[in-house]
C-alpha positions as semicolon CSV with decimal commas, in nm:
position;residue;x (nm);y (nm);z (nm)
1;M;-2,448;-1,915;20,251
2;Q;-2,741;-2,012;20,032
3;A;-2,856;-2,376;20,038
4;S;-2,762;-2,428;19,673
5;T;-2,413;-2,286;19,732
6;L;-2,366;-2,506;20,040
7;R;-2,482;-2,810;19,844
8;R;-2,230;-2,742;19,567
9;A;-1,951;-2,697;19,822
10;L;-2,035;-3,029;19,990
11;I;-2,043;-3,210;19,655
12;T;-1,704;-3,060;19,561
13;L;-1,558;-3,170;19,895
14;A;-1,698;-3,523;19,857
15;L;-1,550;-3,559;19,511
16;A;-1,211;-3,449;19,639
17;L;-1,200;-3,716;19,911
18;P;-1,083;-4,073;19,849
19;L;-1,371;-4,309;19,775
20;T;-1,237;-4,569;20,020
21;T;-0,931;-4,636;20,224
22;Q;-0,694;-4,857;20,028
23;A;-0,612;-5,199;20,168
24;Q;-0,239;-5,235;20,222
25;Q;-0,140;-5,600;20,253
26;T;0,168;-5,811;20,284
27;Y;0,219;-6,187;20,305
28;Q;0,295;-6,497;20,504
29;V;0,451;-6,792;20,322
30;V;0,233;-7,101;20,371
31;H;0,434;-7,342;20,158
32;T;0,716;-7,340;19,903
33;Y;0,715;-7,555;19,589
34;P;0,989;-7,616;19,331
35;H;0,981;-7,430;18,999
36;D;1,186;-7,455;18,682
37;A;1,444;-7,179;18,717
38;Q;1,485;-7,179;18,336
39;A;1,119;-7,087;18,279
40;F;1,070;-6,722;18,183
41;T;0,727;-6,713;18,345
42;Q;0,471;-6,501;18,159
43;G;0,143;-6,665;18,257
44;L;0,043;-6,892;18,546
45;I;-0,288;-7,059;18,632
46;Y;-0,401;-7,340;18,864
47;L;-0,652;-7,597;18,739
48;D;-0,743;-7,948;18,849
49;S;-0,457;-7,973;19,100
50;H;-0,193;-7,876;18,842
51;I;-0,007;-7,563;18,742
52;Y;-0,036;-7,446;18,381
53;E;0,238;-7,209;18,271
54;S;0,330;-6,999;17,970
55;A;0,706;-6,945;17,942
56;G;0,843;-6,680;17,708
57;Q;1,141;-6,564;17,502
58;Y;1,195;-6,614;17,130
59;G;1,305;-6,967;17,051
60;K;1,237;-7,081;17,408
61;S;0,863;-7,023;17,451
62;S;0,645;-7,308;17,569
63;L;0,317;-7,416;17,722
64;R;0,344;-7,648;18,023
65;E;0,130;-7,848;18,262
66;E;0,326;-7,917;18,580
67;D;0,288;-8,114;18,900
68;L;0,282;-7,854;19,176
69;D;0,462;-8,065;19,436
70;T;0,752;-8,178;19,218
71;A;0,761;-7,931;18,923
72;S;0,772;-8,234;18,693
73;I;0,629;-8,177;18,344
74;V;0,294;-8,350;18,280
75;K;0,242;-8,201;17,932
76;F;0,461;-7,975;17,721
77;A;0,420;-7,793;17,392
78;D;0,691;-7,594;17,215
79;V;0,574;-7,260;17,081
80;P;0,704;-7,175;16,731
81;A;1,023;-6,968;16,745
82;K;0,857;-6,673;16,573
83;Y;0,640;-6,619;16,881
84;F;0,734;-6,476;17,222
85;A;0,476;-6,634;17,452
86;E;0,311;-6,416;17,715
87;G;-0,001;-6,440;17,936
88;L;-0,217;-6,749;17,975
89;T;-0,574;-6,824;18,079
90;D;-0,832;-7,098;18,043
91;W;-1,172;-7,074;17,879
92;G;-1,398;-7,380;17,883
93;N;-1,198;-7,674;17,753
94;T;-0,929;-7,453;17,599
95;L;-0,615;-7,268;17,699
96;I;-0,544;-6,926;17,549
97;Q;-0,184;-6,804;17,528
98;L;-0,085;-6,452;17,429
99;T;0,210;-6,352;17,214
100;W;0,408;-6,038;17,284
101;Q;0,427;-5,849;16,953
102;E;0,283;-6,094;16,703
103;H;-0,080;-5,979;16,750
104;V;-0,230;-6,327;16,787
105;A;-0,339;-6,548;17,074
106;L;-0,278;-6,921;17,046
107;V;-0,568;-7,149;17,139
108;Y;-0,512;-7,508;17,255
109;D;-0,724;-7,800;17,365
110;R;-0,657;-7,813;17,738
111;A;-0,668;-8,192;17,767
112;T;-0,422;-8,266;17,486
113;F;-0,237;-7,936;17,416
114;H;-0,344;-7,983;17,053
115;F;-0,321;-7,646;16,877
116;L;-0,665;-7,532;16,757
117;R;-0,648;-7,182;16,610
118;T;-0,528;-6,824;16,650
119;L;-0,723;-6,518;16,761
120;P;-0,609;-6,173;16,640
121;Y;-0,576;-5,860;16,852
122;T;-0,407;-5,522;16,820
123;G;-0,117;-5,398;17,027
124;E;0,107;-5,600;17,254
125;G;0,005;-5,896;17,469
126;W;0,131;-5,911;17,829
127;G;-0,108;-6,066;18,082
128;L;-0,433;-6,259;18,053
129;T;-0,719;-6,369;18,278
130;H;-1,099;-6,392;18,260
131;D;-1,420;-6,327;18,447
132;D;-1,748;-6,507;18,378
133;K;-1,807;-6,331;18,046
134;S;-1,483;-6,187;17,911
135;I;-1,116;-6,245;17,853
136;I;-0,913;-5,966;18,020
137;L;-0,586;-5,857;17,856
138;S;-0,303;-5,629;17,967
139;D;-0,062;-5,477;17,716
140;G;0,194;-5,299;17,934
141;S;-0,005;-4,978;17,946
142;A;-0,243;-4,856;18,218
143;Q;-0,539;-5,005;18,031
144;L;-0,705;-5,344;18,058
145;R;-0,914;-5,469;17,767
146;F;-1,219;-5,694;17,802
147;L;-1,251;-5,922;17,498
148;D;-1,508;-6,159;17,355
149;P;-1,374;-6,511;17,427
150;A;-1,476;-6,647;17,085
151;T;-1,349;-6,367;16,861
152;F;-1,123;-6,147;17,079
153;H;-1,336;-5,851;16,966
154;E;-1,296;-5,572;17,223
155;L;-1,604;-5,524;17,439
156;R;-1,478;-5,247;17,667
157;R;-1,167;-5,121;17,842
158;I;-1,074;-4,960;18,171
159;T;-0,783;-4,739;18,275
160;V;-0,618;-4,849;18,598
161;K;-0,559;-4,558;18,836
162;D;-0,433;-4,517;19,189
163;R;-0,579;-4,200;19,341
164;G;-0,627;-4,061;18,994
165;K;-0,279;-4,146;18,863
166;P;-0,261;-4,406;18,581
167;I;-0,065;-4,720;18,673
168;D;0,110;-4,866;18,370
169;Q;0,337;-5,169;18,320
170;L;0,044;-5,395;18,413
171;N;0,167;-5,746;18,350
172;E;0,048;-6,093;18,461
173;L;-0,317;-6,103;18,572
174;E;-0,547;-6,318;18,783
175;Y;-0,918;-6,275;18,859
176;I;-0,981;-6,340;19,231
177;H;-1,295;-6,275;19,438
178;G;-1,433;-6,031;19,181
179;E;-1,110;-5,831;19,156
180;I;-0,824;-5,826;18,906
181;Y;-0,483;-5,890;19,058
182;A;-0,200;-5,750;18,846
183;N;0,177;-5,771;18,868
184;I;0,353;-5,443;18,796
185;W;0,660;-5,515;18,582
186;H;0,988;-5,476;18,775
187;Q;0,806;-5,412;19,104
188;D;0,760;-5,641;19,405
189;R;0,392;-5,566;19,443
190;I;0,053;-5,662;19,310
191;A;-0,232;-5,419;19,244
192;R;-0,588;-5,520;19,332
193;I;-0,811;-5,356;19,072
194;S;-1,183;-5,294;19,040
195;P;-1,294;-5,448;18,707
196;A;-1,582;-5,200;18,692
197;T;-1,388;-4,876;18,730
198;G;-1,016;-4,957;18,706
199;R;-0,955;-4,804;19,048
200;V;-0,676;-4,962;19,253
201;L;-0,846;-5,103;19,561
202;G;-0,523;-5,193;19,737
203;W;-0,165;-5,308;19,710
204;I;0,001;-5,634;19,809
205;D;0,365;-5,584;19,906
206;L;0,575;-5,893;19,821
207;A;0,916;-5,739;19,885
208;G;1,170;-5,996;20,000
209;L;0,966;-6,297;19,893
210;L;1,256;-6,439;19,691
211;P;1,590;-6,336;19,848
212;A;1,805;-6,118;19,625
213;P;2,088;-6,375;19,590
214;E;1,838;-6,611;19,425
215;H;1,758;-6,363;19,145
216;S;1,969;-6,492;18,858
217;T;1,939;-6,178;18,642
218;P;1,779;-5,831;18,668
219;E;1,491;-5,973;18,463
220;A;1,417;-6,242;18,723
221;V;1,124;-6,034;18,848
222;L;0,796;-6,113;19,017
223;N;0,551;-6,230;18,750
224;G;0,306;-6,510;18,810
225;I;-0,023;-6,526;19,002
226;A;-0,237;-6,839;19,025
227;Y;-0,543;-6,908;19,238
228;D;-0,692;-7,235;19,361
229;A;-1,057;-7,138;19,398
230;Q;-1,162;-7,471;19,551
231;H;-0,922;-7,443;19,843
232;D;-0,876;-7,065;19,846
233;R;-0,500;-7,084;19,789
234;L;-0,291;-6,810;19,629
235;F;0,035;-6,890;19,447
236;V;0,297;-6,646;19,318
237;T;0,629;-6,682;19,137
238;G;0,852;-6,491;18,899
239;K;1,050;-6,513;18,578
240;L;1,341;-6,755;18,623
241;W;1,250;-6,815;18,987
242;P;1,341;-7,152;19,143
243;K;1,030;-7,154;19,363
244;I;0,654;-7,109;19,362
245;F;0,521;-6,965;19,686
246;E;0,182;-7,032;19,837
247;I;0,107;-6,721;20,040
248;R;-0,155;-6,594;20,280
249;L;-0,241;-6,225;20,262
250;I;-0,227;-6,032;20,587
251;P;-0,270;-5,663;20,671
252;A;0,046;-5,462;20,637
253;P;0,186;-5,319;20,962
254;P;0,044;-4,975;21,048
255;E;0,382;-4,811;20,993
256;S;0,398;-4,946;20,636
257;K;0,347;-4,688;20,364
258;P;0,238;-4,747;20,005
259;H;0,517;-4,770;19,751
260;P;0,567;-4,441;19,566
261;H;0,409;-4,419;19,226
262;P;0,634;-4,547;18,947
């Protein structure tokens, strides 16, 4: 075999192999906190020792600041009935809340919940988070959009793939340790995503976190990721869940297998 032919064969083989071994993780519950079981959780963040939450549904949407230990409401803002609130993130001294099909984000002063302005975008709004430079938006597809925080002008987008297969239904987001964590709608798992390439770096299996009898409806699904960067604490919850769980990630047992692709 000629050297050039051998070189091409080696390159072809390298491209066919996985870039890295995926990290398969599961959880240990560190602590359980109360949560409003009437809150249709769409966005969750942790700031300054409090939980900030976007709750959805037409006529019931709201923005909340909550005491983590007691679930008591510190601040509350009703969202106009024409909006179905979705994902939530912070940027500077503001909070940014998505709407599902109304094509605008709602911007609030974080200290007072005073409504400031709207920011337009195309398509649906599902989940929201940010890195140091951009707001990151999911819309239920396999794509994540990176937006200018001031204008919501699209800067770039990535397609999320697991071993080459697009992963859609990306929902609530959180940016943790340089990765994007994403709930997959109606699944008990979180994808860890490379923000540079969209490749799924690993899966977090949260099956059984909330026992089935405590799911009030089929829509009471996992959806809510918040991270306390100061103390390295990870919180998760779901729509209409009565609890927020602080969890520690641990390697999945060797016999565990990745969930099949949706």
